[in-house]
PyMOL Python script that loads the backbone (N, CA, C, O; Angstrom):
from pymol import cmd

cmd.read_pdbstr("""\
ATOM      1  N   UNK A   1    -113.146  54.351 -54.866  1.00  0.00           N
ATOM      2  CA  UNK A   1    -113.150  53.036 -55.459  1.00  0.00           C
ATOM      3  C   UNK A   1    -111.896  52.856 -56.314  1.00  0.00           C
ATOM      4  O   UNK A   1    -111.633  53.656 -57.211  1.00  0.00           O
ATOM      5  N   UNK A   2    -111.142  51.826 -56.042  1.00  0.00           N
ATOM      6  CA  UNK A   2    -109.935  51.543 -56.801  1.00  0.00           C
ATOM      7  C   UNK A   2    -110.167  50.382 -57.744  1.00  0.00           C
ATOM      8  O   UNK A   2    -110.913  49.448 -57.449  1.00  0.00           O
ATOM      9  N   UNK A   3    -109.504  50.467 -58.893  1.00  0.00           N
ATOM     10  CA  UNK A   3    -109.555  49.372 -59.855  1.00  0.00           C
ATOM     11  C   UNK A   3    -108.621  48.256 -59.395  1.00  0.00           C
ATOM     12  O   UNK A   3    -107.613  48.524 -58.740  1.00  0.00           O
ATOM     13  N   UNK A   4    -108.941  47.026 -59.726  1.00  0.00           N
ATOM     14  CA  UNK A   4    -108.028  45.917 -59.392  1.00  0.00           C
ATOM     15  C   UNK A   4    -106.676  46.115 -60.082  1.00  0.00           C
ATOM     16  O   UNK A   4    -106.598  46.669 -61.178  1.00  0.00           O
ATOM     17  N   UNK A   5    -105.635  45.661 -59.430  1.00  0.00           N
ATOM     18  CA  UNK A   5    -104.279  45.844 -59.935  1.00  0.00           C
ATOM     19  C   UNK A   5    -104.074  45.275 -61.346  1.00  0.00           C
ATOM     20  O   UNK A   5    -103.453  45.952 -62.167  1.00  0.00           O
ATOM     21  N   UNK A   6    -104.562  44.069 -61.674  1.00  0.00           N
ATOM     22  CA  UNK A   6    -104.379  43.566 -63.043  1.00  0.00           C
ATOM     23  C   UNK A   6    -105.063  44.460 -64.097  1.00  0.00           C
ATOM     24  O   UNK A   6    -104.556  44.613 -65.209  1.00  0.00           O
ATOM     25  N   UNK A   7    -106.196  45.035 -63.742  1.00  0.00           N
ATOM     26  CA  UNK A   7    -106.868  45.940 -64.684  1.00  0.00           C
ATOM     27  C   UNK A   7    -106.059  47.220 -64.880  1.00  0.00           C
ATOM     28  O   UNK A   7    -105.994  47.742 -65.993  1.00  0.00           O
ATOM     29  N   UNK A   8    -105.450  47.724 -63.827  1.00  0.00           N
ATOM     30  CA  UNK A   8    -104.589  48.895 -63.949  1.00  0.00           C
ATOM     31  C   UNK A   8    -103.409  48.601 -64.870  1.00  0.00           C
ATOM     32  O   UNK A   8    -103.044  49.421 -65.713  1.00  0.00           O
ATOM     33  N   UNK A   9    -102.818  47.419 -64.698  1.00  0.00           N
ATOM     34  CA  UNK A   9    -101.697  47.018 -65.557  1.00  0.00           C
ATOM     35  C   UNK A   9    -102.146  46.878 -67.012  1.00  0.00           C
ATOM     36  O   UNK A   9    -101.411  47.255 -67.925  1.00  0.00           O
ATOM     37  N   UNK A  10    -103.321  46.351 -67.229  1.00  0.00           N
ATOM     38  CA  UNK A  10    -103.828  46.192 -68.591  1.00  0.00           C
ATOM     39  C   UNK A  10    -104.045  47.549 -69.246  1.00  0.00           C
ATOM     40  O   UNK A  10    -103.721  47.727 -70.420  1.00  0.00           O
ATOM     41  N   UNK A  11    -104.584  48.500 -68.506  1.00  0.00           N
ATOM     42  CA  UNK A  11    -104.802  49.855 -69.048  1.00  0.00           C
ATOM     43  C   UNK A  11    -103.474  50.510 -69.392  1.00  0.00           C
ATOM     44  O   UNK A  11    -103.348  51.139 -70.443  1.00  0.00           O
ATOM     45  N   UNK A  12    -102.487  50.370 -68.522  1.00  0.00           N
ATOM     46  CA  UNK A  12    -101.158  50.936 -68.794  1.00  0.00           C
ATOM     47  C   UNK A  12    -100.528  50.255 -70.000  1.00  0.00           C
ATOM     48  O   UNK A  12     -99.905  50.927 -70.821  1.00  0.00           O
ATOM     49  N   UNK A  13    -100.674  48.936 -70.128  1.00  0.00           N
ATOM     50  CA  UNK A  13    -100.110  48.214 -71.273  1.00  0.00           C
ATOM     51  C   UNK A  13    -100.728  48.685 -72.582  1.00  0.00           C
ATOM     52  O   UNK A  13    -100.024  48.831 -73.581  1.00  0.00           O
ATOM     53  N   UNK A  14    -102.026  48.921 -72.590  1.00  0.00           N
ATOM     54  CA  UNK A  14    -102.695  49.421 -73.796  1.00  0.00           C
ATOM     55  C   UNK A  14    -102.182  50.815 -74.137  1.00  0.00           C
ATOM     56  O   UNK A  14    -101.915  51.105 -75.303  1.00  0.00           O
ATOM     57  N   UNK A  15    -102.042  51.677 -73.140  1.00  0.00           N
ATOM     58  CA  UNK A  15    -101.540  53.034 -73.379  1.00  0.00           C
ATOM     59  C   UNK A  15    -100.114  53.007 -73.932  1.00  0.00           C
ATOM     60  O   UNK A  15     -99.789  53.763 -74.847  1.00  0.00           O
ATOM     61  N   UNK A  16     -99.268  52.141 -73.382  1.00  0.00           N
ATOM     62  CA  UNK A  16     -97.886  52.031 -73.868  1.00  0.00           C
ATOM     63  C   UNK A  16     -97.854  51.487 -75.294  1.00  0.00           C
ATOM     64  O   UNK A  16     -97.062  51.959 -76.110  1.00  0.00           O
ATOM     65  N   UNK A  17     -98.697  50.507 -75.610  1.00  0.00           N
ATOM     66  CA  UNK A  17     -98.742  49.949 -76.963  1.00  0.00           C
ATOM     67  C   UNK A  17     -99.193  50.994 -77.981  1.00  0.00           C
ATOM     68  O   UNK A  17     -98.629  51.085 -79.072  1.00  0.00           O
ATOM     69  N   UNK A  18    -100.196  51.770 -77.632  1.00  0.00           N
ATOM     70  CA  UNK A  18    -100.665  52.825 -78.539  1.00  0.00           C
ATOM     71  C   UNK A  18     -99.580  53.871 -78.733  1.00  0.00           C
ATOM     72  O   UNK A  18     -99.359  54.333 -79.852  1.00  0.00           O
ATOM     73  N   UNK A  19     -98.906  54.246 -77.665  1.00  0.00           N
ATOM     74  CA  UNK A  19     -97.826  55.227 -77.758  1.00  0.00           C
ATOM     75  C   UNK A  19     -96.684  54.704 -78.641  1.00  0.00           C
ATOM     76  O   UNK A  19     -96.146  55.441 -79.467  1.00  0.00           O
ATOM     77  N   UNK A  20     -96.322  53.438 -78.464  1.00  0.00           N
ATOM     78  CA  UNK A  20     -95.256  52.856 -79.290  1.00  0.00           C
ATOM     79  C   UNK A  20     -95.656  52.816 -80.756  1.00  0.00           C
ATOM     80  O   UNK A  20     -94.818  53.053 -81.627  1.00  0.00           O
ATOM     81  N   UNK A  21     -96.912  52.522 -81.047  1.00  0.00           N
ATOM     82  CA  UNK A  21     -97.397  52.488 -82.425  1.00  0.00           C
ATOM     83  C   UNK A  21     -97.296  53.876 -83.058  1.00  0.00           C
ATOM     84  O   UNK A  21     -96.856  53.999 -84.201  1.00  0.00           O
ATOM     85  N   UNK A  22     -97.696  54.916 -82.335  1.00  0.00           N
ATOM     86  CA  UNK A  22     -97.643  56.283 -82.860  1.00  0.00           C
ATOM     87  C   UNK A  22     -96.196  56.688 -83.124  1.00  0.00           C
ATOM     88  O   UNK A  22     -95.902  57.268 -84.169  1.00  0.00           O
ATOM     89  N   UNK A  23     -95.295  56.393 -82.200  1.00  0.00           N
ATOM     90  CA  UNK A  23     -93.883  56.725 -82.389  1.00  0.00           C
ATOM     91  C   UNK A  23     -93.318  55.973 -83.587  1.00  0.00           C
ATOM     92  O   UNK A  23     -92.585  56.558 -84.385  1.00  0.00           O
ATOM     93  N   UNK A  24     -93.640  54.692 -83.731  1.00  0.00           N
ATOM     94  CA  UNK A  24     -93.134  53.911 -84.860  1.00  0.00           C
ATOM     95  C   UNK A  24     -93.630  54.478 -86.179  1.00  0.00           C
ATOM     96  O   UNK A  24     -92.870  54.554 -87.144  1.00  0.00           O
ATOM     97  N   UNK A  25     -94.895  54.876 -86.234  1.00  0.00           N
ATOM     98  CA  UNK A  25     -95.440  55.436 -87.479  1.00  0.00           C
ATOM     99  C   UNK A  25     -94.767  56.750 -87.838  1.00  0.00           C
ATOM    100  O   UNK A  25     -94.535  57.023 -89.016  1.00  0.00           O
ATOM    101  N   UNK A  26     -94.450  57.564 -86.844  1.00  0.00           N
ATOM    102  CA  UNK A  26     -93.851  58.880 -87.107  1.00  0.00           C
ATOM    103  C   UNK A  26     -92.352  58.799 -87.385  1.00  0.00           C
ATOM    104  O   UNK A  26     -91.849  59.484 -88.275  1.00  0.00           O
ATOM    105  N   UNK A  27     -91.634  57.964 -86.625  1.00  0.00           N
ATOM    106  CA  UNK A  27     -90.182  57.954 -86.696  1.00  0.00           C
ATOM    107  C   UNK A  27     -89.604  56.907 -87.641  1.00  0.00           C
ATOM    108  O   UNK A  27     -88.524  57.109 -88.197  1.00  0.00           O
ATOM    109  N   UNK A  28     -90.304  55.795 -87.831  1.00  0.00           N
ATOM    110  CA  UNK A  28     -89.764  54.694 -88.623  1.00  0.00           C
ATOM    111  C   UNK A  28     -90.769  54.202 -89.661  1.00  0.00           C
ATOM    112  O   UNK A  28     -91.137  53.028 -89.632  1.00  0.00           O
ATOM    113  N   UNK A  29     -91.226  55.056 -90.576  1.00  0.00           N
ATOM    114  CA  UNK A  29     -92.267  54.609 -91.517  1.00  0.00           C
ATOM    115  C   UNK A  29     -91.801  53.495 -92.455  1.00  0.00           C
ATOM    116  O   UNK A  29     -92.577  52.585 -92.748  1.00  0.00           O
ATOM    117  N   UNK A  30     -90.554  53.543 -92.934  1.00  0.00           N
ATOM    118  CA  UNK A  30     -90.085  52.507 -93.863  1.00  0.00           C
ATOM    119  C   UNK A  30     -89.925  51.160 -93.178  1.00  0.00           C
ATOM    120  O   UNK A  30     -90.295  50.130 -93.740  1.00  0.00           O
ATOM    121  N   UNK A  31     -89.384  51.159 -91.980  1.00  0.00           N
ATOM    122  CA  UNK A  31     -89.226  49.907 -91.246  1.00  0.00           C
ATOM    123  C   UNK A  31     -90.590  49.315 -90.895  1.00  0.00           C
ATOM    124  O   UNK A  31     -90.779  48.100 -90.957  1.00  0.00           O
ATOM    125  N   UNK A  32     -91.520  50.158 -90.533  1.00  0.00           N
ATOM    126  CA  UNK A  32     -92.858  49.685 -90.208  1.00  0.00           C
ATOM    127  C   UNK A  32     -93.542  49.110 -91.444  1.00  0.00           C
ATOM    128  O   UNK A  32     -94.252  48.108 -91.357  1.00  0.00           O
ATOM    129  N   UNK A  33     -93.328  49.743 -92.592  1.00  0.00           N
ATOM    130  CA  UNK A  33     -93.904  49.239 -93.842  1.00  0.00           C
ATOM    131  C   UNK A  33     -93.334  47.862 -94.175  1.00  0.00           C
ATOM    132  O   UNK A  33     -94.078  46.958 -94.558  1.00  0.00           O
ATOM    133  N   UNK A  34     -92.016  47.697 -94.032  1.00  0.00           N
ATOM    134  CA  UNK A  34     -91.391  46.403 -94.312  1.00  0.00           C
ATOM    135  C   UNK A  34     -91.894  45.328 -93.356  1.00  0.00           C
ATOM    136  O   UNK A  34     -92.106  44.183 -93.757  1.00  0.00           O
ATOM    137  N   UNK A  35     -92.084  45.694 -92.100  1.00  0.00           N
ATOM    138  CA  UNK A  35     -92.591  44.723 -91.122  1.00  0.00           C
ATOM    139  C   UNK A  35     -94.026  44.313 -91.460  1.00  0.00           C
ATOM    140  O   UNK A  35     -94.380  43.141 -91.339  1.00  0.00           O
ATOM    141  N   UNK A  36     -94.851  45.275 -91.884  1.00  0.00           N
ATOM    142  CA  UNK A  36     -96.226  44.952 -92.245  1.00  0.00           C
ATOM    143  C   UNK A  36     -96.268  44.042 -93.469  1.00  0.00           C
ATOM    144  O   UNK A  36     -97.090  43.128 -93.535  1.00  0.00           O
ATOM    145  N   UNK A  37     -95.388  44.286 -94.433  1.00  0.00           N
ATOM    146  CA  UNK A  37     -95.321  43.429 -95.619  1.00  0.00           C
ATOM    147  C   UNK A  37     -94.880  42.021 -95.214  1.00  0.00           C
ATOM    148  O   UNK A  37     -95.451  41.033 -95.675  1.00  0.00           O
ATOM    149  N   UNK A  38     -93.866  41.933 -94.355  1.00  0.00           N
ATOM    150  CA  UNK A  38     -93.372  40.630 -93.917  1.00  0.00           C
ATOM    151  C   UNK A  38     -94.440  39.844 -93.152  1.00  0.00           C
ATOM    152  O   UNK A  38     -94.482  38.617 -93.237  1.00  0.00           O
ATOM    153  N   UNK A  39     -95.293  40.532 -92.416  1.00  0.00           N
ATOM    154  CA  UNK A  39     -96.367  39.860 -91.694  1.00  0.00           C
ATOM    155  C   UNK A  39     -97.515  39.463 -92.614  1.00  0.00           C
ATOM    156  O   UNK A  39     -98.142  38.424 -92.408  1.00  0.00           O
ATOM    157  N   UNK A  40     -97.795  40.283 -93.631  1.00  0.00           N
ATOM    158  CA  UNK A  40     -98.958  40.053 -94.483  1.00  0.00           C
ATOM    159  C   UNK A  40     -98.704  38.991 -95.556  1.00  0.00           C
ATOM    160  O   UNK A  40     -99.619  38.240 -95.892  1.00  0.00           O
ATOM    161  N   UNK A  41     -97.508  38.909 -96.092  1.00  0.00           N
ATOM    162  CA  UNK A  41     -97.244  37.986 -97.204  1.00  0.00           C
ATOM    163  C   UNK A  41     -97.560  36.524 -96.890  1.00  0.00           C
ATOM    164  O   UNK A  41     -98.194  35.863 -97.712  1.00  0.00           O
ATOM    165  N   UNK A  42     -97.150  35.994 -95.747  1.00  0.00           N
ATOM    166  CA  UNK A  42     -97.502  34.583 -95.470  1.00  0.00           C
ATOM    167  C   UNK A  42     -99.015  34.349 -95.384  1.00  0.00           C
ATOM    168  O   UNK A  42     -99.494  33.257 -95.688  1.00  0.00           O
ATOM    169  N   UNK A  43     -99.753  35.363 -94.975  1.00  0.00           N
ATOM    170  CA  UNK A  43    -101.205  35.208 -94.851  1.00  0.00           C
ATOM    171  C   UNK A  43    -101.907  35.256 -96.201  1.00  0.00           C
ATOM    172  O   UNK A  43    -103.034  34.775 -96.326  1.00  0.00           O
ATOM    173  N   UNK A  44    -101.262  35.827 -97.206  1.00  0.00           N
ATOM    174  CA  UNK A  44    -101.881  36.002 -98.520  1.00  0.00           C
ATOM    175  C   UNK A  44    -101.503  34.908 -99.512  1.00  0.00           C
ATOM    176  O   UNK A  44    -101.890  34.979-100.679  1.00  0.00           O
ATOM    177  N   UNK A  45    -100.765  33.911 -99.078  1.00  0.00           N
ATOM    178  CA  UNK A  45    -100.380  32.820 -99.978  1.00  0.00           C
ATOM    179  C   UNK A  45    -101.600  32.019-100.405  1.00  0.00           C
ATOM    180  O   UNK A  45    -102.604  31.951 -99.696  1.00  0.00           O
ATOM    181  N   UNK A  46    -101.485  31.412-101.588  1.00  0.00           N
ATOM    182  CA  UNK A  46    -102.574  30.571-102.085  1.00  0.00           C
ATOM    183  C   UNK A  46    -102.758  29.372-101.175  1.00  0.00           C
ATOM    184  O   UNK A  46    -101.800  28.850-100.604  1.00  0.00           O
ATOM    185  N   UNK A  47    -103.987  28.953-101.053  1.00  0.00           N
ATOM    186  CA  UNK A  47    -104.297  27.813-100.227  1.00  0.00           C
ATOM    187  C   UNK A  47    -104.672  28.170 -98.804  1.00  0.00           C
ATOM    188  O   UNK A  47    -105.108  27.307 -98.042  1.00  0.00           O
ATOM    189  N   UNK A  48    -104.509  29.427 -98.437  1.00  0.00           N
ATOM    190  CA  UNK A  48    -104.904  29.860 -97.092  1.00  0.00           C
ATOM    191  C   UNK A  48    -106.403  30.117 -97.063  1.00  0.00           C
ATOM    192  O   UNK A  48    -106.988  30.444 -98.096  1.00  0.00           O
ATOM    193  N   UNK A  49    -107.031  29.978 -95.918  1.00  0.00           N
ATOM    194  CA  UNK A  49    -108.474  30.247 -95.819  1.00  0.00           C
ATOM    195  C   UNK A  49    -108.786  31.716 -96.113  1.00  0.00           C
ATOM    196  O   UNK A  49    -107.918  32.583 -96.010  1.00  0.00           O
ATOM    197  N   UNK A  50    -110.027  31.972 -96.477  1.00  0.00           N
ATOM    198  CA  UNK A  50    -110.444  33.324 -96.845  1.00  0.00           C
ATOM    199  C   UNK A  50    -110.281  34.299 -95.687  1.00  0.00           C
ATOM    200  O   UNK A  50    -109.944  35.464 -95.899  1.00  0.00           O
ATOM    201  N   UNK A  51    -110.515  33.836 -94.471  1.00  0.00           N
ATOM    202  CA  UNK A  51    -110.402  34.760 -93.350  1.00  0.00           C
ATOM    203  C   UNK A  51    -108.958  35.182 -93.119  1.00  0.00           C
ATOM    204  O   UNK A  51    -108.711  36.300 -92.665  1.00  0.00           O
ATOM    205  N   UNK A  52    -107.982  34.296 -93.427  1.00  0.00           N
ATOM    206  CA  UNK A  52    -106.577  34.686 -93.321  1.00  0.00           C
ATOM    207  C   UNK A  52    -106.205  35.688 -94.409  1.00  0.00           C
ATOM    208  O   UNK A  52    -105.410  36.599 -94.178  1.00  0.00           O
ATOM    209  N   UNK A  53    -106.785  35.515 -95.599  1.00  0.00           N
ATOM    210  CA  UNK A  53    -106.565  36.488 -96.662  1.00  0.00           C
ATOM    211  C   UNK A  53    -107.075  37.858 -96.233  1.00  0.00           C
ATOM    212  O   UNK A  53    -106.425  38.872 -96.487  1.00  0.00           O
ATOM    213  N   UNK A  54    -108.234  37.893 -95.585  1.00  0.00           N
ATOM    214  CA  UNK A  54    -108.806  39.160 -95.129  1.00  0.00           C
ATOM    215  C   UNK A  54    -107.900  39.817 -94.084  1.00  0.00           C
ATOM    216  O   UNK A  54    -107.689  41.030 -94.111  1.00  0.00           O
ATOM    217  N   UNK A  55    -107.372  39.014 -93.175  1.00  0.00           N
ATOM    218  CA  UNK A  55    -106.457  39.554 -92.163  1.00  0.00           C
ATOM    219  C   UNK A  55    -105.187  40.070 -92.833  1.00  0.00           C
ATOM    220  O   UNK A  55    -104.690  41.138 -92.475  1.00  0.00           O
ATOM    221  N   UNK A  56    -104.661  39.328 -93.796  1.00  0.00           N
ATOM    222  CA  UNK A  56    -103.456  39.753 -94.515  1.00  0.00           C
ATOM    223  C   UNK A  56    -103.660  41.046 -95.279  1.00  0.00           C
ATOM    224  O   UNK A  56    -102.781  41.907 -95.296  1.00  0.00           O
ATOM    225  N   UNK A  57    -104.823  41.188 -95.915  1.00  0.00           N
ATOM    226  CA  UNK A  57    -105.108  42.441 -96.629  1.00  0.00           C
ATOM    227  C   UNK A  57    -105.234  43.609 -95.664  1.00  0.00           C
ATOM    228  O   UNK A  57    -104.874  44.739 -95.994  1.00  0.00           O
ATOM    229  N   UNK A  58    -105.740  43.337 -94.487  1.00  0.00           N
ATOM    230  CA  UNK A  58    -105.885  44.397 -93.483  1.00  0.00           C
ATOM    231  C   UNK A  58    -104.528  44.819 -92.927  1.00  0.00           C
ATOM    232  O   UNK A  58    -104.310  45.999 -92.651  1.00  0.00           O
ATOM    233  N   UNK A  59    -103.616  43.862 -92.763  1.00  0.00           N
ATOM    234  CA  UNK A  59    -102.282  44.157 -92.230  1.00  0.00           C
ATOM    235  C   UNK A  59    -101.407  44.833 -93.285  1.00  0.00           C
ATOM    236  O   UNK A  59    -100.597  45.701 -92.961  1.00  0.00           O
ATOM    237  N   UNK A  60    -101.571  44.437 -94.542  1.00  0.00           N
ATOM    238  CA  UNK A  60    -100.705  44.947 -95.615  1.00  0.00           C
ATOM    239  C   UNK A  60    -100.798  46.465 -95.713  1.00  0.00           C
ATOM    240  O   UNK A  60    -101.883  47.032 -95.586  1.00  0.00           O
ATOM    241  N   UNK A  61     -99.662  47.123 -95.938  1.00  0.00           N
ATOM    242  CA  UNK A  61     -99.680  48.576 -96.067  1.00  0.00           C
ATOM    243  C   UNK A  61    -100.330  48.987 -97.386  1.00  0.00           C
ATOM    244  O   UNK A  61    -100.364  48.200 -98.331  1.00  0.00           O
ATOM    245  N   UNK A  62    -100.842  50.205 -97.454  1.00  0.00           N
ATOM    246  CA  UNK A  62    -101.432  50.673 -98.705  1.00  0.00           C
ATOM    247  C   UNK A  62    -100.357  50.774 -99.788  1.00  0.00           C
ATOM    248  O   UNK A  62     -99.187  50.995 -99.478  1.00  0.00           O
ATOM    249  N   UNK A  63    -100.746  50.614-101.050  1.00  0.00           N
ATOM    250  CA  UNK A  63     -99.757  50.704-102.127  1.00  0.00           C
ATOM    251  C   UNK A  63     -99.160  52.105-102.212  1.00  0.00           C
ATOM    252  O   UNK A  63     -99.817  53.102-101.912  1.00  0.00           O
ATOM    253  N   UNK A  64     -97.905  52.150-102.626  1.00  0.00           N
ATOM    254  CA  UNK A  64     -97.208  53.420-102.774  1.00  0.00           C
ATOM    255  C   UNK A  64     -97.452  53.949-104.182  1.00  0.00           C
ATOM    256  O   UNK A  64     -97.337  53.208-105.158  1.00  0.00           O
ATOM    257  N   UNK A  65     -97.785  55.221-104.282  1.00  0.00           N
ATOM    258  CA  UNK A  65     -97.987  55.847-105.585  1.00  0.00           C
ATOM    259  C   UNK A  65     -96.647  55.929-106.313  1.00  0.00           C
ATOM    260  O   UNK A  65     -95.609  56.131-105.684  1.00  0.00           O
ATOM    261  N   UNK A  66     -96.668  55.773-107.639  1.00  0.00           N
ATOM    262  CA  UNK A  66     -95.407  55.873-108.372  1.00  0.00           C
ATOM    263  C   UNK A  66     -94.813  57.270-108.242  1.00  0.00           C
ATOM    264  O   UNK A  66     -95.529  58.265-108.130  1.00  0.00           O
ATOM    265  N   UNK A  67     -93.500  57.313-108.259  1.00  0.00           N
ATOM    266  CA  UNK A  67     -92.796  58.594-108.135  1.00  0.00           C
ATOM    267  C   UNK A  67     -93.025  59.442-109.376  1.00  0.00           C
ATOM    268  O   UNK A  67     -93.364  58.931-110.444  1.00  0.00           O
ATOM    269  N   UNK A  68     -92.839  60.721-109.220  1.00  0.00           N
ATOM    270  CA  UNK A  68     -93.004  61.631-110.362  1.00  0.00           C
ATOM    271  C   UNK A  68     -91.913  61.361-111.397  1.00  0.00           C
ATOM    272  O   UNK A  68     -90.924  60.687-111.108  1.00  0.00           O
ATOM    273  N   UNK A  69     -92.100  61.884-112.584  1.00  0.00           N
ATOM    274  CA  UNK A  69     -91.191  61.637-113.682  1.00  0.00           C
ATOM    275  C   UNK A  69     -89.769  62.140-113.446  1.00  0.00           C
ATOM    276  O   UNK A  69     -88.812  61.545-113.942  1.00  0.00           O
ATOM    277  N   UNK A  70     -89.628  63.219-112.700  1.00  0.00           N
ATOM    278  CA  UNK A  70     -88.293  63.793-112.508  1.00  0.00           C
ATOM    279  C   UNK A  70     -87.525  63.119-111.400  1.00  0.00           C
ATOM    280  O   UNK A  70     -86.298  63.208-111.357  1.00  0.00           O
ATOM    281  N   UNK A  71     -88.229  62.435-110.487  1.00  0.00           N
ATOM    282  CA  UNK A  71     -87.546  61.810-109.371  1.00  0.00           C
ATOM    283  C   UNK A  71     -87.120  62.793-108.311  1.00  0.00           C
ATOM    284  O   UNK A  71     -86.261  62.490-107.482  1.00  0.00           O
ATOM    285  N   UNK A  72     -87.714  63.966-108.330  1.00  0.00           N
ATOM    286  CA  UNK A  72     -87.336  65.014-107.381  1.00  0.00           C
ATOM    287  C   UNK A  72     -88.144  64.980-106.116  1.00  0.00           C
ATOM    288  O   UNK A  72     -88.402  63.918-105.550  1.00  0.00           O
ATOM    289  N   UNK A  73     -88.538  66.142-105.680  1.00  0.00           N
ATOM    290  CA  UNK A  73     -89.148  66.280-104.369  1.00  0.00           C
ATOM    291  C   UNK A  73     -90.663  66.137-104.384  1.00  0.00           C
ATOM    292  O   UNK A  73     -91.279  66.237-103.323  1.00  0.00           O
ATOM    293  N   UNK A  74     -91.292  65.909-105.527  1.00  0.00           N
ATOM    294  CA  UNK A  74     -92.750  65.815-105.674  1.00  0.00           C
ATOM    295  C   UNK A  74     -93.444  67.130-105.306  1.00  0.00           C
ATOM    296  O   UNK A  74     -94.605  67.131-104.898  1.00  0.00           O
ATOM    297  N   UNK A  75     -92.748  68.209-105.447  1.00  0.00           N
ATOM    298  CA  UNK A  75     -93.308  69.523-105.147  1.00  0.00           C
ATOM    299  C   UNK A  75     -93.203  70.377-106.409  1.00  0.00           C
ATOM    300  O   UNK A  75     -92.614  71.459-106.407  1.00  0.00           O
ATOM    301  N   UNK A  76     -93.792  69.857-107.483  1.00  0.00           N
ATOM    302  CA  UNK A  76     -93.642  70.480-108.786  1.00  0.00           C
ATOM    303  C   UNK A  76     -94.336  71.832-108.860  1.00  0.00           C
ATOM    304  O   UNK A  76     -95.408  72.039-108.292  1.00  0.00           O
ATOM    305  N   UNK A  77     -93.704  72.727-109.563  1.00  0.00           N
ATOM    306  CA  UNK A  77     -94.275  74.062-109.758  1.00  0.00           C
ATOM    307  C   UNK A  77     -94.603  74.273-111.237  1.00  0.00           C
ATOM    308  O   UNK A  77     -94.685  75.409-111.702  1.00  0.00           O
ATOM    309  N   UNK A  78     -94.792  73.159-111.982  1.00  0.00           N
ATOM    310  CA  UNK A  78     -95.078  73.268-113.413  1.00  0.00           C
ATOM    311  C   UNK A  78     -96.456  73.823-113.635  1.00  0.00           C
ATOM    312  O   UNK A  78     -96.878  73.987-114.780  1.00  0.00           O
TER     313      UNK A  78
END
""", "prot")
cmd.dss("prot")
cmd.show_as("cartoon", "prot")
cmd.util.cbc("prot")
cmd.orient("prot")
């Protein structure tokens, strides 16, 4: 039994999208963070519906913890 050709293409497209997401997260974390912020900010503006706010909060990257006092490698041996 063979799957229909459009379904095969859809499965391959999903696999490629997941692979691209994993590569982007591993290789380009800062660029991906900036893109997520750029996508989330318009959705979080005042006057937008609550469901858009929820989508924006979901897209927004998690907050970054403040850097250590020394500004070094965060591998303190104190």
